[in-house]
N, C-alpha and C positions, 0 to 999 in steps of 0.2 A: 187155222186160227179158230178159237172157240166162238160160236155164234154169240153175238152181243146179247140177244134176247134171252140166252140161257146162262148168262153170267150171274153167279150168286155172290153174296157178300163173302162167303167163306173162300171163294176163289182168290181173295186178296189177303188171306191170312198167312202169317209167317211166325215162326217161333223166335221169341226174344227173351233171353235171360234177364231177369229183373236187375241184375247188377250193371247192365249196360244202359239203363235209363239214367241220364245225366241229372244230377241233383244240384250242381252249381255251374255257373258259366265259366268258360275258359278265360284265363288271364295270361297275357293280354287277349283282347277279343280275337285278333286275327291269328292266334296260335292254335286255334281249333284245327282239327284234321279236315281234309277235303278229299272226297272221292270223286274223281272225274271220269265220266263215261263218254267217249267219243263214238257217236253212232256211225260215222263214216269209217272209222278204223275198227269198230266193234272191239274196243280196247278200254280197259280200266286203268287209271293212274291213281296212285296213292300219294297225296301231297298234304301240305298244310294250307290254311286259307290264305296266308300271305303270298302263296305261290299262284293265286288265281290269275295273276297277270300273264303267266305263261300261256294261258288258254284264251286270252283276249287279244284283240288286234285293233289297230287304228281304224276308226269308223264304226266300231260296235257301239250300240246304244244299250245301256243298262237302265231298266225301268224299275224304280223303287217306290215303295208305298210309305208315304211320310205321315201316316197316322201316328197318334201318340196315345199310349195306354193311360186311362184314367184309373184312380184308386177305386175300382168298381165293386169291390167286395166289402159289404158292411154287415154288421151283426146287430140285431135288435131283439125285442120281445114283443109278442102279440099281447095287446092290452088284456090285462087280467090273467095272463099266463106267465109262468116262470121260465119255461123252456126257451132256449136261444134259437132264433131263426136267422139263417144266413140268406142274404140277398145279393145277387150278382146283377149289376146294371148292364144291360145289353145294348139298348138302343133308345135314344131320346126321341120322343114323339112330338112334344112341344115343351114349353118352358117348365111345366111342372109334372108332366106325364112321361113315364119311362116304361119300356118293356124290360122285364127282369126274369130271372130264374130264382126260385125260392126253395130252400131245403130246411125242414121237411115241407114239401109243397102241400100236403094234405091239410096242414093246419092253417094255410093262408087261403081263406075263402073270400068270396066277394063280400065287401063290407068290413073285413078284418082291418083293424088299425094296428100298425107296427110302430113301436117307439124305439128310436135309435138315440145315440148320444147327441150332445150339443143342441137339444131342442128339436131335432129333426124327426119327423114322423111321416108315415105313409098310409094311404087307404087303398086296399085292393079293389080295383074297378072292373077287372075282367080276368077270366081264367082260361088258359090255353093248354096245349099239350106239353108233355115232358117237363112239367114244373113251371112252365111259363106263366107269368102273371103281369098284367098291366097295373101300374100303381100311380096314384097321384101323391106327390110329395108336398108336405106342408112344412114351411120353414120361415125363419126371420133372417133376412140378410141375403148374401150371395150364395147360391147353391154350390157353386164350384169351390168356394172357400171352405164351406162346411164339409163338403165331401173330402177335400184335401186333408182335413183334420181328423175325420172319423173313418175314412175309407182305408182299405188295404189293397196292395197290388194283387190282381187276380191271377195268381200263379195256378197252373193246372194241378189237379189233385194228386198226380203221380210225383210231384215235387214235394218232398217232405222237409227239406232243409229250409231254414229261414233265410230270406233274402236280406243281406246286410245293406246293400246299396240299391235303392229303388231304380236308379238310372240304368242298372245292368239289365233291367227288363224293358228298356227302351232302346231303339236304334239311335245311333249318334245323329241321324238326320230326321228324327221324329219332330213333328211340328204342330199338327192339328189334333187337339184332344178329341177322343170319342171312342176308342177301342176298348173292348173287354179282354183283349189278349194282344200280345206283341206279334208283329209280322216277323217271326223268329229267324227267317233266312237272312235278315239284315243285321242281326246282332253281331255278326262276325266282322263287320266293317269298322275301321277306325278312320278318323279324319285324315290321318297321314296316308293310309292306304288309298283312300278315295282320291287324294291329291295326286298320288303317283300314278293311279289309273288314268286320271284325266290328262296327265302329262304325256301319256302314250297316244293320245288322240281319241280316247274313249269318252263318250258323252254319258251324262246321267239325265233322266227325265223323271220328274215327280208326279205320281198319281196318288189318289187317295181311295182306300177302302177301309171303312170302320168295321173291325172284326166283331161279329156277334154270334147269334145262334146258328147261323149257317155253317160256321166252323165248329161249334161245340156239339151240335146235335149228332148223335151216333146214328149209324145205319142200322135200323131195326128189322127191315124187311129182308127176306131171303133173296128175292130177285131185286137187283139194284135199280132196275127200271121203275120200281114202285116207290123208291125213296124220293121225297120232296124236300128240296133245299129251302131254308128260310131266307128271307131277303136281308141284304146288307147294303148299306149306303156307300155310293162311290162318287167320285168326281174326277174328271179330266179337264184341265184348263187349256187355254189356247196355246201357251208356251209348250206344254207337254205334247199336245196334239201335233203341233208343227214339227217338233223333233221326231216324233214317231213316224209321221207321214213322210218326212224327208228321208229317213232311213229306209222305209219301205220302198219309196220311189227310186232310191239309188241302189237298192239291192243289198243294203248293209244289214247286219244281223241285229235283230231286236231280242235282247236277252232279259228275261224277267227275273228279278230278285224276289222270290217267294211266289207261292200259289195265289196269294191275294192279288198281286200285280197281274198274273196270268188271267185270273177271272175278270179283272177290270177290263183289260184290253180285249179279251175275247167276247165280252158282253157287248162292246160297242163297235168292234171292227166290222167293216163290210167284207164282202167275199174276196176283195183284193187286198185286205189287210189294212185299209185306211180307217182312221178314227176321226171323230170330230169333238170339239169341246162340248161337254155335257155333264149332267149329274142325274142321279136317280137311284133306284134300288135294283139290285141284281139278285136273282136266284139261280144263276147258271150252275149246272151240274155237269162236270166234264169227266167222262169215263171212256174206256176203250171203244174205238169206233169214231170218236170225235175227230174232225178235221180242223186242225189249227189254221187260223186265218192270218195271224200276225206274228205270233211268237216263234222264234227260231232257236231259243236256248233257255235254260232254266237253272237257277241256283236255288236250292231248297234244302231244308233239314230232312232227317229221316223220320217218317211219319208212322202213326199208330197202325197196327194191323186192322184191316177191314174198315178203314176210314175213307171218307170222300177224298182226302188229300192223296193217299196212296193210289186211289183210283185215277186221279188227275195225272200223277206221274206215269201211271201205266198207260194212259191215253197218249202220252208224249213219247214214251220209250217202248211200249209193248208190255203186256202183263207178265209174260213168262220172263222176259229180260229184266223187268223190274224186280221180280222175286229172286232171280238169280243174283242181281246186284245186291239186294238186301241180305241175302245169305252170305255173300262175300263180306259185306260190312259187319255182319254178326261174327263171322269167323275171324275177321281182322280186329275185332273188339273196338269198333267205332262206338262213340257215345250217341245215344238216340234221344229224339224228341226236342222239346223247346230249348233246353240249354245244351243240346248235344252238338255233334259235328255236322259238317255240311256236305252236300253233294252237288255236282254240276253236270248237266246233261247238254251236250252240244252236238 
């Protein structure tokens, strides 16, 4: 195995034809394809997501992230300038202050005033890396109501098609507003599928991680050990902690739906895999060599080359095996990224 300290970002690169980047979600949700890799069998299965029940068993616990995407992309003008400035809301700091990414960032200096629609404006109060800006919003009324009217769903830049139904970039179990992106592994579930899974004796546990810059920020450093993750807010309540701890205690499988659920559990789990009710910010970065404490299975989409997310999958499956599986997915013409097909590692 390659030494961890020598792993470079390029070690997680793979070739992906542009036509395999999904532009629209599958209809219905659970008709998307599902690639399953069984580590015990060292075998790949090609299925559809509605077949996920074949790989679950009574007693399994599926951990889902119930964050809800806000219409976090808004467009405005810097005062006395005509050019359009895009603002992506990443993380709420307090009632009026937000951490954002702005494009073009060079035009948004400390003290700059940006005017949006509906009387909404913002003042840049701090400048960070990679286009990050802290802003103070100025408005009359309820901020969430204004944002709902002026904001757009923050689809990734590789999706060129217009989203006809905003709810298709939400999971059916989304509940708590705050994310700048969807936990896309969960987009394949339907209410009917979840009910049939529960009828098998499989449980669901809700955790929360609001997706922000930690997910968006690309890996710029050649040596992955030099990459620093940005913090994202998480919560695990008492009900979820009890379900997780009971599963761990009884030797039942804890299977995470999405890398955000993995990062939440692995942030708080002790060396025996137990968690406690808590909330806070996580900057956990999971890459090959990491020893998982709680997670025994993973359902996730196919991720961008050289991203922290494919590094997390590589930590779970192995880097060479992950790249082999991704090559198979490319050869089999699976659909990739946010609106793409799903994979399951057990």
